[in-house]
C-alpha positions as CSV (number, residue, x, y, z in Angstrom):
1,M,-51.9,-8.3,-89.6
2,T,-49.4,-10.9,-90.9
3,I,-46.7,-8.7,-89.2
4,A,-48.7,-9.0,-86.0
5,G,-49.3,-12.5,-86.2
6,I,-45.5,-13.4,-86.8
7,I,-44.3,-11.1,-84.0
8,F,-46.8,-11.0,-81.2
9,R,-49.5,-13.7,-81.3
10,S,-49.5,-16.8,-83.7
11,E,-53.4,-17.2,-83.5
12,I,-53.8,-14.0,-85.5
13,A,-52.4,-16.2,-88.5
14,L,-55.6,-18.3,-88.1
15,L,-57.8,-15.5,-87.9
16,L,-56.1,-13.7,-91.1
17,A,-56.2,-17.0,-92.8
18,A,-60.1,-17.3,-92.1
19,H,-60.6,-13.7,-93.6
20,T,-58.4,-14.3,-96.6
21,I,-59.9,-17.6,-97.8
22,F,-63.4,-16.0,-97.3
23,L,-62.5,-12.9,-98.9
24,F,-61.0,-14.8,-102.1
25,I,-64.1,-17.2,-102.3
26,V,-66.4,-14.3,-102.6
27,R,-64.2,-12.4,-105.0
28,R,-63.2,-9.4,-102.9
29,I,-59.5,-10.0,-103.4
30,S,-57.3,-12.1,-105.5
31,I,-54.1,-13.7,-105.1
32,R,-51.7,-12.2,-107.4
33,R,-52.8,-8.4,-106.4
34,V,-53.4,-8.7,-102.7
35,I,-52.7,-12.3,-101.2
36,I,-49.2,-12.6,-102.4
37,P,-47.9,-9.2,-102.1
38,A,-49.3,-8.8,-98.6
39,G,-48.5,-12.3,-97.3
40,V,-44.8,-11.9,-98.9
41,S,-44.1,-8.2,-97.7
42,G,-45.6,-8.9,-94.2
43,L,-43.4,-12.2,-93.9
44,L,-40.2,-10.3,-94.5
45,V,-40.9,-7.5,-92.1
46,G,-42.2,-9.6,-89.5
47,L,-39.4,-12.2,-89.7
48,T,-36.8,-9.6,-90.0
49,L,-38.0,-7.8,-86.7
50,T,-38.9,-10.7,-84.3
51,V,-35.6,-13.0,-85.4
52,T,-33.1,-10.1,-85.2
53,V,-34.4,-8.6,-82.1
54,D,-35.6,-11.7,-80.0
55,S,-32.4,-13.4,-80.9
56,F,-30.1,-10.7,-79.4
57,F,-32.0,-10.5,-76.3
58,W,-32.2,-14.1,-75.9
59,Q,-28.8,-14.8,-77.0
60,Q,-29.9,-17.6,-79.3
61,F,-29.8,-17.4,-83.4
62,P,-32.0,-17.9,-85.0
63,L,-34.8,-17.6,-82.5
64,W,-38.8,-17.0,-83.9
65,P,-40.6,-16.9,-80.5
66,E,-44.2,-17.1,-81.6
67,L,-43.2,-20.4,-83.7
68,A,-41.5,-22.0,-80.7
69,A,-44.3,-21.0,-78.5
70,F,-46.8,-22.6,-81.2
71,K,-44.8,-25.8,-81.5
72,F,-44.6,-26.5,-77.7
73,N,-48.4,-25.2,-76.9
74,V,-50.2,-26.4,-80.2
75,I,-48.4,-29.0,-81.7
76,S,-46.7,-30.9,-78.9
77,G,-50.0,-30.3,-76.9
78,N,-48.3,-29.1,-73.7
79,A,-51.1,-26.1,-73.5
80,A,-53.2,-28.8,-72.1
81,A,-51.4,-28.9,-68.9
82,W,-52.8,-25.7,-68.0
83,G,-56.6,-26.9,-68.0
84,T,-59.1,-27.9,-70.7
85,H,-62.8,-27.1,-71.5
86,P,-65.2,-28.5,-74.1
87,W,-65.4,-27.7,-77.7
88,H,-68.3,-25.3,-77.2
89,F,-66.7,-23.1,-74.4
90,Y,-65.6,-20.1,-76.6
91,F,-69.5,-20.0,-78.2
92,L,-71.1,-20.4,-74.7
93,N,-69.2,-18.9,-72.2
94,A,-66.3,-16.8,-73.4
95,I,-68.0,-14.7,-76.1
96,P,-71.1,-14.0,-74.2
97,R,-68.8,-12.7,-71.0
98,L,-66.5,-10.8,-73.6
99,L,-69.3,-8.8,-75.3
100,L,-71.0,-8.3,-71.9
101,N,-74.4,-6.8,-73.0
102,P,-76.5,-9.9,-73.9
103,L,-78.5,-7.5,-76.2
104,T,-75.3,-7.8,-78.4
105,Y,-75.6,-11.4,-79.3
106,L,-79.2,-11.8,-78.8
107,V,-81.1,-8.9,-80.4
108,G,-78.4,-7.1,-82.3
109,V,-76.8,-9.6,-84.2
110,P,-79.8,-11.4,-85.2
111,S,-81.4,-8.4,-86.2
112,S,-78.4,-7.5,-88.7
113,L,-78.9,-11.2,-90.3
114,L,-82.8,-10.9,-90.7
115,H,-82.8,-7.6,-92.8
116,I,-81.8,-7.4,-96.4
117,S,-80.2,-4.2,-96.3
118,T,-77.6,-5.2,-93.6
119,R,-77.2,-9.0,-94.2
120,R,-74.6,-9.1,-96.8
121,S,-72.5,-6.7,-94.7
122,A,-73.1,-8.7,-91.4
123,L,-72.5,-12.1,-93.1
124,H,-69.2,-11.2,-94.8
125,I,-67.7,-9.9,-91.0
126,L,-69.4,-12.8,-89.3
127,I,-68.7,-16.1,-91.3
128,P,-64.9,-15.9,-91.0
129,T,-64.8,-14.5,-87.4
130,L,-67.0,-17.4,-86.5
131,A,-65.0,-20.0,-88.5
132,Y,-61.9,-18.7,-86.7
133,V,-63.6,-19.6,-83.4
134,A,-64.9,-22.9,-84.5
135,I,-61.6,-23.9,-85.9
136,Y,-59.8,-22.7,-82.7
137,S,-62.2,-24.5,-80.4
138,F,-60.6,-28.0,-81.4
139,Q,-57.6,-26.8,-79.3
140,P,-58.2,-28.3,-76.0
141,H,-56.9,-25.6,-74.0
142,K,-59.0,-22.6,-73.9
143,E,-58.7,-18.8,-72.6
144,W,-60.7,-15.9,-73.6
145,R,-57.7,-14.0,-74.7
146,F,-57.2,-16.3,-77.6
147,I,-60.4,-15.1,-79.3
148,I,-60.4,-11.3,-77.8
149,Y,-59.7,-10.4,-81.6
150,T,-63.6,-11.4,-82.3
151,V,-64.8,-8.4,-80.0
152,P,-64.6,-5.6,-82.6
153,P,-65.9,-7.6,-85.3
154,L,-69.0,-9.3,-83.5
155,T,-69.7,-5.7,-82.0
156,A,-69.6,-4.4,-85.7
157,V,-72.2,-7.0,-86.7
158,S,-74.4,-6.2,-83.6
159,A,-74.0,-2.3,-84.3
160,L,-75.5,-3.1,-87.9
161,G,-78.7,-4.6,-86.5
162,T,-78.9,-1.9,-83.7
163,A,-78.5,0.9,-86.2
164,Y,-81.5,-0.4,-88.3
165,I,-83.6,-0.9,-85.2
166,W,-82.7,2.6,-84.1
167,T,-83.5,4.4,-87.6
168,H,-86.8,2.5,-87.9
169,R,-88.0,3.3,-84.2
170,M,-90.7,5.8,-85.2
171,K,-92.4,3.0,-87.4
172,S,-92.7,0.2,-84.6
173,I,-93.6,0.2,-81.1
174,L,-91.3,-2.7,-81.0
175,H,-88.4,-0.9,-82.4
176,R,-89.1,2.1,-80.1
177,L,-89.1,-0.3,-76.9
178,L,-85.7,-2.0,-78.5
179,S,-84.2,1.6,-78.8
180,L,-84.9,2.6,-75.4
181,I,-83.4,-0.6,-73.7
182,F,-80.3,-0.6,-76.0
183,I,-79.7,2.7,-74.6
184,L,-80.3,1.7,-71.1
185,S,-78.4,-1.7,-71.2
186,T,-75.3,0.2,-73.0
187,L,-75.4,2.6,-69.7
188,L,-75.6,-0.3,-67.3
189,S,-72.8,-2.2,-69.2
190,F,-70.6,0.8,-68.9
191,L,-71.5,1.2,-65.2
192,L,-70.8,-2.5,-64.7
193,S,-67.6,-2.5,-66.6
194,T,-66.0,0.6,-65.2
195,F,-67.0,0.6,-61.4
196,V,-67.2,-3.6,-60.9
197,L,-65.3,-5.8,-63.4
198,L,-62.4,-3.1,-63.7
199,P,-61.7,-3.1,-60.0
200,I,-62.0,-6.9,-59.9
201,S,-59.5,-7.3,-62.7
202,A,-57.2,-5.2,-60.7
203,A,-57.5,-7.6,-57.9
204,N,-56.5,-10.6,-60.0
205,Y,-53.1,-9.4,-59.8
206,P,-51.7,-10.2,-56.3
207,G,-48.4,-10.9,-57.5
208,A,-47.9,-7.3,-58.8
209,H,-49.3,-6.0,-55.4
210,A,-47.0,-8.2,-53.4
211,L,-43.7,-7.1,-55.4
212,N,-44.4,-3.6,-54.9
213,A,-45.1,-4.0,-51.3
214,L,-42.0,-6.1,-50.8
215,H,-39.9,-3.0,-52.5
216,A,-41.5,-0.6,-50.3
217,Y,-40.9,-2.8,-47.1
218,A,-37.2,-3.5,-47.9
219,N,-36.6,0.1,-49.0
220,N,-37.5,1.2,-45.7
221,N,-36.5,-1.8,-43.1
222,D,-33.6,-3.8,-44.9
223,P,-30.3,-2.1,-44.8
224,K,-28.7,-4.9,-47.1
225,P,-26.6,-3.4,-50.2
226,T,-27.8,-6.4,-52.0
227,I,-31.3,-8.3,-51.6
228,F,-31.9,-11.4,-53.2
229,V,-35.8,-12.8,-53.8
230,H,-37.4,-15.7,-55.2
231,L,-40.3,-15.1,-57.3
232,G,-42.9,-18.1,-56.9
233,N,-45.1,-19.8,-59.6
234,L,-48.6,-18.1,-58.5
235,A,-46.7,-14.5,-58.3
236,C,-45.3,-14.7,-61.6
237,Q,-48.5,-15.6,-63.0
238,T,-50.4,-12.8,-61.3
239,G,-48.6,-9.8,-62.2
240,V,-44.8,-10.0,-61.7
241,T,-43.2,-8.8,-64.8
242,R,-39.7,-7.1,-65.8
243,F,-41.5,-3.9,-66.0
244,L,-41.9,-4.0,-61.9
245,Q,-38.3,-5.2,-61.3
246,L,-36.0,-2.4,-60.0
247,P,-33.2,-1.5,-62.0
248,P,-29.4,-1.4,-60.6
249,P,-29.2,1.8,-58.6
250,E,-27.1,5.0,-59.7
251,K,-25.9,5.1,-56.0
252,P,-25.0,1.8,-53.9
253,L,-27.0,1.7,-50.5
254,V,-24.9,3.1,-47.6
255,Y,-26.6,2.5,-44.0
256,L,-25.2,3.9,-40.6
257,P,-27.1,2.5,-38.0
258,G,-28.3,5.1,-35.1
259,S,-28.0,4.6,-31.3
260,P,-30.2,1.9,-29.5
261,D,-31.8,4.7,-27.6
262,G,-32.7,6.8,-30.9
263,S,-30.7,10.1,-29.7
264,V,-28.8,9.6,-33.0
265,P,-30.8,8.6,-36.0
266,A,-29.9,6.1,-38.8
267,L,-28.3,7.4,-42.0
268,R,-29.4,5.9,-45.1
269,S,-28.1,6.8,-48.7
270,G,-28.5,5.4,-52.0
271,S,-30.7,2.2,-53.0
272,P,-30.1,-1.6,-52.6
273,L,-29.2,-3.9,-55.7
274,W,-32.0,-6.1,-56.3
275,R,-31.6,-9.6,-57.7
276,Y,-34.5,-11.7,-58.8
277,D,-35.0,-15.4,-59.4
278,K,-37.6,-17.5,-61.0
279,T,-36.3,-20.8,-60.8
280,E,-38.8,-23.7,-61.4
281,N,-36.3,-26.7,-61.1
282,E,-38.1,-28.6,-58.3
283,T,-35.0,-31.0,-57.5
284,L,-33.1,-27.8,-56.8
285,K,-35.8,-26.4,-54.9
286,A,-35.8,-29.3,-52.7
287,T,-32.5,-28.3,-51.3
288,P,-32.0,-26.1,-48.2
289,A,-28.7,-24.6,-49.9
290,F,-31.2,-23.1,-52.6
291,W,-33.5,-21.2,-50.2
292,A,-30.5,-20.1,-48.0
293,Q,-29.4,-17.5,-50.6
294,F,-32.8,-15.8,-50.3
295,D,-33.5,-12.9,-48.4
296,Y,-37.2,-12.9,-49.1
297,V,-39.6,-15.1,-51.3
298,L,-42.9,-14.6,-52.6
299,A,-45.0,-17.5,-51.9
300,E,-48.6,-19.1,-51.9
301,P,-49.9,-19.5,-48.4
302,G,-50.4,-22.9,-47.3
303,E,-48.6,-25.8,-48.8
304,E,-46.0,-23.8,-50.8
305,T,-44.9,-22.0,-47.6
306,D,-44.9,-24.7,-45.3
307,R,-42.9,-26.7,-47.9
308,I,-40.1,-23.8,-47.8
309,R,-40.1,-23.6,-44.3
310,S,-39.4,-27.6,-43.7
311,I,-36.9,-27.6,-46.2
312,V,-34.8,-24.8,-44.4
313,Q,-35.7,-25.7,-40.8
314,P,-36.8,-29.5,-40.5
315,E,-38.7,-30.4,-37.4
316,D,-35.9,-32.7,-36.6
317,S,-33.2,-30.2,-37.2
318,D,-30.6,-29.1,-34.5
319,S,-29.9,-25.7,-36.3
320,D,-30.3,-22.5,-34.9
321,A,-33.9,-21.9,-34.2
322,H,-33.5,-18.1,-35.2
323,D,-32.9,-19.2,-38.7
324,R,-36.7,-18.9,-40.1
325,W,-39.0,-17.9,-42.3
326,E,-41.0,-14.7,-41.1
327,V,-44.4,-13.3,-43.0
328,V,-43.9,-9.6,-43.2
329,D,-46.8,-8.9,-45.3
330,V,-49.7,-10.6,-47.5
331,A,-51.1,-9.9,-50.6
332,E,-54.7,-10.5,-51.3
333,G,-56.4,-11.5,-54.4
334,F,-60.1,-11.7,-55.7
335,A,-62.0,-14.6,-54.1
336,G,-65.5,-14.3,-55.6
337,I,-68.6,-12.1,-55.0
338,R,-70.4,-12.2,-51.7
339,V,-74.4,-11.7,-51.8
340,L,-75.9,-9.9,-49.2
341,R,-79.4,-10.7,-48.3
342,P,-82.0,-8.3,-46.7
343,Q,-81.1,-7.8,-42.9
344,E,-77.4,-9.1,-43.6
345,E,-74.8,-6.7,-42.3
346,R,-71.7,-5.9,-44.6
347,E,-68.4,-7.4,-43.3
348,K,-65.9,-5.0,-41.6
349,E,-63.8,-7.8,-40.1
350,P,-61.5,-10.5,-42.1
351,G,-63.8,-13.3,-43.3
352,P,-63.5,-16.7,-42.5
353,T,-61.0,-17.6,-45.2
354,G,-58.7,-15.1,-43.4
355,G,-59.4,-12.5,-46.5
356,A,-60.7,-8.9,-46.1
357,G,-64.4,-8.7,-45.2
358,G,-66.8,-7.9,-47.8
359,G,-66.9,-4.2,-48.7
360,K,-63.4,-3.6,-47.7
361,F,-62.1,-3.6,-51.2
362,E,-64.4,-1.2,-52.4
363,E,-64.0,1.2,-49.7
364,E,-60.2,1.0,-50.3
365,L,-60.7,1.8,-54.2
366,V,-63.0,4.7,-53.2
367,G,-60.6,5.9,-50.8
368,K,-57.5,6.0,-53.1
369,V,-59.5,8.2,-55.2
370,L,-61.8,10.1,-53.5
371,G,-60.3,10.1,-49.6
372,S,-61.8,9.8,-46.6
373,K,-64.8,11.8,-47.6
374,G,-65.5,9.8,-50.6
375,V,-65.7,6.6,-48.3
376,E,-68.0,8.2,-46.0
377,L,-70.3,8.9,-49.0
378,W,-69.9,5.7,-50.4
379,R,-71.2,4.1,-47.3
380,L,-74.1,6.4,-47.2
381,G,-74.8,5.6,-51.1
382,V,-74.8,1.8,-50.3
383,A,-77.2,2.0,-47.4
384,M,-79.5,4.3,-49.4
385,L,-79.4,2.0,-52.4
386,R,-79.9,-1.2,-50.1
387,R,-82.7,0.5,-48.1
388,Y,-85.0,2.5,-51.2
389,V,-83.9,0.5,-54.4
390,T,-82.4,-3.2,-53.8
391,R,-84.6,-4.1,-50.7
392,G,-81.7,-4.9,-49.0
393,W,-79.8,-7.0,-51.6
394,W,-76.4,-5.9,-52.4
395,A,-73.2,-7.8,-53.7
396,E,-69.7,-7.1,-52.5
397,V,-66.1,-8.4,-53.8
398,R,-64.4,-11.0,-51.4
399,M,-60.7,-11.1,-51.1
400,E,-58.6,-13.8,-49.6
401,P,-54.8,-14.0,-49.0
402,K,-52.9,-15.2,-52.3
403,I,-49.4,-14.4,-52.0
404,Q,-47.1,-14.1,-48.9
405,I,-44.0,-12.3,-48.7
406,L,-41.7,-14.2,-46.6
407,K,-38.6,-12.8,-44.9
408,H,-35.3,-15.1,-44.1
409,V,-34.4,-13.9,-40.5
410,R,-31.0,-15.5,-40.0
C-alpha cells in the first residue's frame, strides 16, 4: 500500500495511515517490527521507481508526480475548481451508489455489528475505513473514485453479517426471509450493473468514440500524408488518451487519385502521420493562426464550435467563403434515463435535444453482440415485459450530441 500510494494515488497514503494507526492502537502491529520496515522499504522502492521512470518521460528531474498533484489539488486547493460537494456527500451519496445493493449497508453491515461473533472482526475493518472517508470528506472537491478503495472492506463487513443470517436461516423465519431476499437482491444487482449500468458507463466516454470515428473517417476520406487534430477539453475528459492515438506509420501515405468518371480507381498505400494537440492556452486559441494549422477539431457542439468558427471565419471577414469548418460526424453521450409511461411509445427518431431517441442505444448495443436477430428478440422481449410484467412502464437510455468532429475545409 505504501508503494501504491507513492506511485499511483496519493490518497492511498491516508487510507494506509488510518489502518496503521488503528492496528497500532489495538496492538495488532508494532512500530519496530512492522511499521518502520514496511514504511521504509515501501518508500525506497516506490520513490525509486516513480522518480526514475516519470522524470525520464517528463524530462524533469527530480519529479514525483503524486506529490506534485497533491500540492496542486489539496494544499493549493485547486481541485475545488472542478466542483464541490457538502461534507456528507461520500456517506449519503457516493458509498450507497458504489455498493449498489441497499441491503449491503441497511442489513449486512448492521447485522455484523449486532452479533457478538462477528462484531470484533467487523469493527477492525469498519473503523479505519470510515475514518478515512470522514477525514477525506473535509476536502471540498469530491469524486467517488477517491473512496472506491472502501468498497472491498465495506463489502467484507456486510458479508460477515450476511453469513451470520445465512447460517441461522433455519432457526428463524426472519433469517430465512432475509436469506431469500439477499439471494434475489444479489441477482438483481448483477443484472442491473451488467446490463444497465455498464452500457451507461460506456456511453459516458464520447471523446473516445469521437477519436475512433475520426481515425476511421480520415483513413477512408483524407489523402493527406500528415493530419493535424486539436483535441478539445471535453474530449480529453471523456476518453481521449494516448492509448487511442495512432503511432507513426511504418510506411508513409501515398495517394493517387483516380479518374473523375470512376473508370480508374484511386490508389492508396500506407497510412498518414497523425499529430495531436491539446493546447489549453485561451489567449493562443483566440487567434485565427492557431486554428489554421489544424485539419480536424474535436469540439463541444454549441458555444465552443461557434467560437472556433467565429475566430476562423468572422462574420465581417472578406476571406474566401470556402475556408470553413464542416461537421463530418457527431459522437453522442449519456443524457439521462427516459421513463416511459403506459401507452407511451418508444422513440425511434432523434429526440428533442437532437440526440438519439430512447431505446436506440440499447438496440445498437444488442446489435453489436447478437446481430439483427438479437435486436428483433430484444424488441419482442421489451414488448412482452411491458405488456405482462411492468404494466406498460419502462426505462430507456437517452443520448445527446457531446463531441462534434469538425473538418477544416480550405
